[in-house]
N, C-alpha and C positions, 0 to 999 in steps of 0.2 A: 374460390377465395373465401377465407374465413370472415366471420362477422365483423371483427374489429378492423381488419384490413379493408374490408369493403366500405365500412364507415369512413375510414381515413380517405380512401380514394374518392368517394362521393363528395366529401366536404371539399377536397382539394380542387375538384373540377367544377363544382357548383357555385363556388365563390368567385369565379373569374370576373363576373360583371357586377359584383356588389361593392358599393363604396364603403370605406371603413372609417370609423372615427375612433381613435385609440389614444389613451393617455397613460404614459409610464410614470409611476410615482413610487419613490422608495418608502416603504413602511408606513403607509397611511392606516389609521384605525379602520377595521372592517366593520361593516354594518350588521353582519350576521354572526352571532355567537353560536357555539355548539354546547349542548348539554348532554352529559354522560347519563345513560340509563342502563343499569345492570339488568340484562335479560336472562342470564343464567350464571350462577356461581358454583364454587365447589360445595359439596354437601356438608362439609365440616370445616368451615373457615376458622382461622386462628383468632381466638379472642384477645383483644388488645385495648389498652387504655391510652389515649393520647391526651395528656393533660395540657390545658392552656398554658402557653409559655409566659414567663415573666417578661415584661417589656420595659424599655427605657424611653419609648417615644411618647409624645403628648397623649394624655388620656382620651382626647377627643378624636383621635385618629390612628390608633395602633393597627399595624397589620397583624392579622390573626394567622400566625405561622401554623399552629396546631390544626386549625380548620383545613388548611390546604393539605397537610399531611394526612389527616383523616380522610379527606376526599380522595386522595390518591390511593391510599391503601385499601379503602372500601371499594373504590372503583375497580381495583384489580380483581375483585371477586375472591381473593384469597384470605381476606381478613374481615372480622366482624368487630367493629369499634364500640366501646362503651359510651353511652350517652352522657354528656356533661352533667345533666341535671341529676344524675344518680351518683356522681362522684362525691365522696364524703370529705375529701381533702384536696388541696391544690399544691402539691410539692413541685419545685422547680429544679431540684438537684437530686442526684441519686442518693446522697446521704439523708435526704428527707423522706424517702420512700419507705413505707412500712410494707414490705413485700407480702407478708402474711395476710394483711387486710385486703390488698388488691387481688390476691389469689382467691380469698374467700368471696370476693365479688365476682369471680368467674373469669378473671384475666390471666392469661399465660405470660403476657409481657406488659410493661409500662414504659411509655416514652414521656420524658420530662425535658424541659429546656428553658432557655432564657435568651433575651435579646439585649445587647448593650451597644452603646455608641462610644468607642474608645477615642475617636477623633472625628473631625469634621468630615461628614459624608462617608464615613466608614462604619459599617454596622456588623457586629459579630453576632452570629446566630449559633448557639451551642445546644447540643442535646445529649441525653443519656438514655441508654436502652437497658432496662432491667428485666431479668427473667424472674418471675414471681415464684416459679416452682423451686428454684434453687436459692432465691434471695440474692443472687449475685449480679454485678454490673457486667453486662455483655460487652459493651463498648461505649465510648464517648467520641464525639466529633464536633469540630468547630468549622463553620463556613463563613467566609468573609464576603459581605455584600455591600451595596450602596442603596440609596433610596429608590432606585429603579430596578434593583435586582433581588429584592427580598423574596419575591415570589419564586424566582429560580432557586434561591437558597433553600426555600421550603421544599421544593421538588427534590433538591439534593439530599435533604434529610429523609424524604420518603425512599429515595434510592438506597441510602445508607441502611435504613431499617429493613427494607425488603431483602437486601443482600445478606445482612447479618442473620436474619431468621430463615430465609428460604435457600440461601446459598447461590442465588442467581443475581447478577447485576441488574439493578432497576433501570428503567428507561423513562422515568417520569420527568427528568430534566432535559429530555430531548424535545424535538419539534417535528411537526408534520406540515406538509404543504398539500393543498387541494384546490380544486376548481369549484367556485360557487356560480350558479346560474340563476338569474332572476328574470321574471317576465316570461311572456309567451312569444313564440316565433310569429312574425319575423322580427320582433322588437326585443330580443333577448339581450341581457347585459351579463358579461362574463368578468369574473375576478379571479386572479391567482392570489391565494391567501397562505400565509405562514402563521402557524399558531403553536402554542405549547401543546404537548402530547395529550393533555386533558381537554383541549379545545379552547382554553382560555387565552387571553391576550392575543387575539387575531389581528394581523396586520395585512393590509392589501399591498402587494408589490406590483401588481399590474391590473389595469382595467381595460376592457375593450367591448365594442358592440359586436365583435365577431369572435368566433370560437378561439379559445386557448385550450391546448391539449398537452397531455403527456409530460407533466412536470417530472424532473429527475434531479436529485441532489448530487452535488460533488462529494467526494469522499470526506473532505474536511468541513462540510456543511456551510461553506461560505458562498457557494454559487448554486443557482438553479438553471438547468436547461429546460426548454419547453418549446412547443410548436405554437406559432401565432399566425393568423391569416390577415394581418393588417395591411399587407401590400397586395391584397386580392388573390394571392396564392400562398401556399404554405411555406413558412420559413422557420428555421430553427435558431433560437437565440440562446445566449448564456447571459445571466444577469446576477450581480452581486446582491445578496439578500440585505446587507446592511445599508448600502448607499443607493441601490437602484441602478447603478452603472451597468450598461448592457451593450452587447454587440451581436450583430447578425453573423452567424458562422456558416449557414447553409441556406441558399435560396436558388438552388439549381432547378433546371427545367423538370416539370413533373412534381411528384410527391417528395416532400422533405418531412420525415416523420420519426417518431419513436426514439428520441435520443437516450443514451445511457452512458454515464461517465465510466471510464475505466477506473480500476482501483487506485492507480497512481494520479488520476485526475487530469492527465494530459491529452487524453483521446476521448472521442465520442464514438460509440457504435450507433449507427443510425440507419433508417430505412430510406432508400432512394429508388425512384422508378425510372428516371431518365425520360427521354422523349418516347421511348418504346412503351412505357406504361407498366412494365412488369416490376414488381417490388423485389428488391434484394437488400441484403445487409452489407454495409460498408463501414470502414473505419475512417474517422477524420482526425488528423493530428491538429490540435487546436493552436499550436505554435506555428506550424508551417503551412497549414491548410491542405496538406498532402492527403490524398484519398487512397485507400486500399480496399479492393473489393474482397469480401469474405465469402459471399455465395454467388453462384452463377448458374441458375437453374430456371427452366421455364415455369416453375411453380411460383407461388407467392411465398417469399421469405421475409419475415418481419419480427418486430418486438424482441429485440436482442436484450439479453441480460448476461452480465459478466459473472464468472466464478471469482471468488475472493482473491485467488492468486493471479488473476489476469491471464491465465494460460488458455482458458476456454470461454466460449460464448454459447449460450443457450438461446434458441430462437424458435419461433412458430413457423411451420411450413405445411402446405397442403400437398406436398410431393407424393404422398401415399394415397391421395384421393380425398382426404379430409384433414382438418387442422390437427397436427401433432407437434410435440416438442422434440427438437433435435439439439445435439451438442457438436460443436466443431472445435478443432484445434486451431488457435489463432496463428500459430507458427506454420502449420501445415493445413491449409484451408480445405483440402480434398478429404481430410479425415473427418467424416461426419457420421454421427451415431444417433439412431433414434432412441429416445428416452421413454416416452409414454406410449402405453397400449391401453387396452380395455375399452374405455369410452371412445366413441367415434369423434369426439370433439375435446381436445385438450389444447389450451392456448394461453398466451400472456405469461410466460414463465418468469419467476423471480426467485433468486437464490438466497438461501439462508446465510447469515454472516459467517457460519462455520463451514459453509460449502457442502454440508451433508444432506440438505433437503432442497426441494424446489416447491414453491407454491404456484398454482396456476388455476385457470378457469376450466372446469370440466362440466360435461353435460350428463345429467341424470334424467332420463326420460325426456321431457320437454323443458326441464329447469336447468339453468346455468349456475353452478355453484363453485365454491372455492375448495380445491383439493390440495393436499400436501403429499408428496412422494418422498420416501426415504431412498436416496440415490444408491445406497449399498444394497438393500434388499429388494427395491422396487415396490415395496408395500405402499398403497395409496390409502389415505384417509380423507373422506369428504367432511369438511368442518362446518360449512354453512348450510342453511336450510331455506334460503330464499329462492325465488324463481329467476332472477336476473342479477346475480352477484358477479362482480368483475373487479379488475384492477387490484390484485393483492399486492401487499408490500409488507416485508418483515420488519418488526422492531429491531433496533440494532443489537439487542440481547438475544434475539432469536426466539423469544418466549411467546410472542403474540404476532398476529398478522392483522393489519388494517386493510379494509377493502370497501368498495362501493356497493351498496345494496339498495333496496327499495322499501319504503314505508308507504304502502298504497301506491299512489301515483308520484310520490316524492322521492327523489334520490337522497340517500343518507349515507353516512359513513358507519361501518360496523367494525368492531374489533373482536377477534376470537383467539383464544390461547391455542398453541399448537397441539395441545392434548385434547382440545375440544371441550374442556370442562367449564370454561368461562367465556361468556359472550357479553358484549356491550354494544350499545347504539349511541352514536354521537349525532344528535338531532339538531338541525339548524332551525333558528327561529325565523329565518327569511330565505325563500328560495330553496333550491336543492343543491346538494354538494355531491361531487364525484371525483374520480381519479386521484385518490389520496396516495401519498408517498411518504414514508417515514424517514426522517432525517437520521444522520449518524450521531454517535456520541460526541459531545463537545471535545474539541482538541485544545 
C-alpha cells in the first residue's frame, strides 16, 4: 500500500472513537496569511517599471494597484521591477511616457495607469503597457471593479501584462485552496482556506478539530469537494465557496477519499474501500448518486485525476508491487495502461490543463519530490528539491505547479515553474499548510 493511501486508511479507522467538534462557516477571514519568498528566479529577468497609478479615491486610503502588480510580476520570478524611489517622473498615461528616458534607466517596459470612479461603487482601473525599446504602446486595458474587488482587478492587470510580454496567460487573478493545521496532536485545529494565488485575502470556509483532507475544485471554481471526519468516519462533502452551502455526497462503509471533479462538473471520481477494506476508484454521479466502479483489482487503486477531455482517469496503484501511475479509459474500464516507470515510487498524479503532462510525487533515493512527465515522450523532470514534497497541482495556465513541502519541521506551500527555473515559497505566519490545489480561471 502506498504512503498516501496508508495514511488515508489509518486516519479512517483510527478516528472511529474520537468525538468531533466542527463548525462550517462561509468565507470567514483566515488567521494565517501566506508570504511569498522567491527562492530561485530566471537568470535574466525582464526589467520593467510599474509606475504608481493615479487614483480618484480619498488620499487617506487609496488602494495601491501598482504595488500589487509589482508584487505579482516580481513574484513570478520572470521580471525585475524598478524601485519607485529611483523613478524620475510619474506618468499615468502612455502619452506622458518618455520612452527613451525609461530605456536609459534600464527598463524594457513601462506600465502606467489610473483609477477613476465613474459612478457609485463602480471603479475603473485602466493601464497602458509601453515598450521602451520601440517607444510604442503595446496595449491598453480597462478593468471594472467595485470597492471590494480592486485587488482582483490589480491581479487582472498583472495577468494582462504577463500575457502581453511572455505570450502566456497569467494566473494571478486565480485562487488556491489549502489546509492549515495549528496546534499539536491530539489538540490540532484544521481549516480549509481559500486565498488569492499570491496567498493574500485568505478566507476560512471550514474549521474542524478533526482532519480535513483532499480539497478539489469544481471546473467553474464555485465548489470545493473535500474529505471530512466530522462524523467519526471519513465522508466526502461538496461545498459552495461563496455561501458555504454544502452537502454530504459519500459516507459509505469504509474509506471515502480522494474526490476529483470531472471536467463537466457533474461527477466525482473518488476512492472507496467498502466493507472489505480494499481501495478502488469509483465514479459518483452528483445528480443521481449512481455509482460506477472503475477499478476492480486486489491492489490499492486511489488518487484519481481526470484528463481534460473527461475520457480518461489517471490513478495510483501498487498492482506492479509498488506505487505507480496508470491510465484507464472511462468508457472501457478494462483498458488500463501503466504510465510511470523508472522510480520505484510514483504517486498522486495531476494532469496539466492541456493534457500533455502529469505532475506526481516521485522518490529519489530517500527523498519524495515533485516530478513532471511529458506524456508523449515519457521524459521525466524532477522539479523540487525537498525531502518530503507532495500534493502537486497545476496552475490553470499550466506554467507552474503548487505543492506541499517542508521548511524544517513546518509544512509550507511551494510553487515551481514547469521548466524548473523559478521557485517560490508561500510561508504561513501561523501553523503549517498542506494539500494545496490551484483553482481554475474565473468563468
